[in-house]
C-alpha positions, 0 to 999 in steps of 0.5 A: 446493475446498481452498485453501492460502495461504502467507503471511498478510500483507495479500495472503495474509490477504485472499485466504484470507478472501475465498476462504473467504467463497465456500465454499472450505476455506482453510488459511493457513500462516505461519511466525510461530507467535505470529501463527498462534495469535493468528489462531486466537483470532480476532484480525486482525493487520492493519487493513483495513476490513471484513476483521474481519467476514469473518474472524470469520464464516469462522472460525466456519464452520470454513472459514478455518483457520491453521497454521504446519505447511506440510505439514499446510496444503497436504495435499490442497490443489487450489490453493496460493497463494504470498503471500510477501514480495518485499522489495527487495534493496540494488540494488532488485531483488525478493528472491525467497528467500521464494518460492523457499524455499517452492517447494523445500519444496512440491516435496518435499511434494505428493502429487497434482496441484496448481495453484501460484499466484504471488500475490505481485508478482514479476519477469518469469520468476518462474513459470519459477523456481518451476516449476524449483524444484518440478520438481527435487524431485518427479515429481508433476504440477503447474502454476505460474500467475501471478495478480497481485493488484490490491488497494488497501489500505483497499479490499482486500475490495471489490477482491477480492470485486468485481474490475474484472479478474482476470489469470491467466498460464498456458498450461496448460488444466487450470490454466486451468479450475481458476482459472476455476472458482475466480474464477467467483463474483467475476466474475458481473457480467461483469468479465473474466478475462484469460488470458495467458502467465505472463511477460505476467501478471507484467509486467502488475502491474509496469506497472500500478503503475509507470504509476499511480506516474508519474501521481501523480508527474507531478501532484505536479510540476504542483502544484509548478509551480503554486505558482511561477506562481500557478496553482491545481492544483485547477483544473488537475486538473479541467481535465485529468481531464475528458479521457477519455484521462487520467481523474480518478483519481490526479491529486490532488497531495500528498506523494508515493506510499508503501506496500508496492507502488508504491515497491518495484515501480517500483524492481524494474521499473527494476532489471529493466530495468538487468539486461536492458541497458534504461534506464527513464528515466521510472521513474528520474525518477519515483523521484527526484521522488517521494523529493523530494516526501515532504519537500516541506512541510519548506521551507515549514515552515522558511521560515515559522519563518525557519529556527528550528525548534528548540524549536517544537512541531509537531502531525502528523495522519496517519502511515500512507501512506494512509487506512484502513490501518495500513501505514507502509511508505515513508510520507511522514509519517515522512520529514518527521518525521525532518527536523523532529526533526533540526531540533530540533522537538518532534513530537506526532502522531496517527493512527487506526490506525498509531501502534503501528507507528510507535512500533515503528519510531522509538520515542519520537523523537516524542510520540503523542497519543490524539486529533487535538485532543490532537495540536494542544494548544499547538502552533506549527503543524499538519502534515497528512500523511494524508487520514483522513476524521476530519480532513476536517471538524474543529472549527475553533473548537476548533482555534483555541483549542487551538493556540498558533500559527495555521498549517496545512501541509496535505500532502493539500489537505483544505480549501478555501483561502478557507474556512480562511483565513476561519477565521483560519488561515494555510494552506499546501497543495500547488499552491495559492496561500496567504498565506505569512506568516512567524511 
């Protein structure tokens, strides 16, 4: 099957590469000519574990191709995926200008029946808008389908190749058959393909992300309350996670959620409610609490140094919003770093993948280290913002001899409190008892 994927960000590139892996001829289309040229030369523009292997293999097999020419990219395609950005507008609603702009162009270019798939996360009713745009430009038959992605950054290849479910929104039997054949190789173990109307499919993605964001935020509030009353959030988490109605996942407390999906999707759903005279009171609370949670470590750091951060050297481990990605969109680390710098601290940071993206965003406002140990050389304190595996079992003796101070502020609860205090560190985490001794 010939497939065109418009947009080569996280979703588009993973989608195109994985479809090529199952034998399809895929053309990825992107307006960024430099990016296209780089991909044609075999360079992966994002960091995603295992993507490079599939990427290189399918380019070599001539199944994965790249172009900035939309007409050439979609020529003779049986399915066209729209994997375009939907950034938030000022009011929080999703900006559909990229999707609708491409839809208008496609309408003037298609020559034969084609299935056009909204792969981006889009508001309810977007499939109807896309159909109207294309219908105004052509008499050629086509179908518009909603097929939301459920990819976790850091696990996107596995999530695509072995999905726990596929959601497809269409009432068109011809489109349904095409999509069913396309996804057959990915659900051979019996995982379901759910067919539903397009509006339900669109809302399913928003509802899923909003629920998970709510679960994370609820646990963060419980963690903050644990600190006030002397409870241990790890024990509370295990206690409630064993309840099958709740489940163990997304109960780890931390510095709030970030990334490309949860923040904008929760915001967009809340705004969609407002536009329909409906108030998502829970989601409004989730957004407020999450924004505060991103800097939850700052009062602890400030109190430890008795309100004097000017001139203090602070090491930071982790800049990406989560491990195994270079994505820094809405990363809690950046919010915390901003407050530390404003207070006069000198920040030196290390992240295995995200430092170039951070430097492009904030420049030399902070110092960048080449390793986790360089990032703690003579620092007064270490702050952990991302739970990369490389940070989980460090050389504590080397840390102790390298750091000037002995305090660790852990926003991801990587270490056991008793064990690390035995190593001679003052350790403050989220929702757990700690010896909060000032400097």
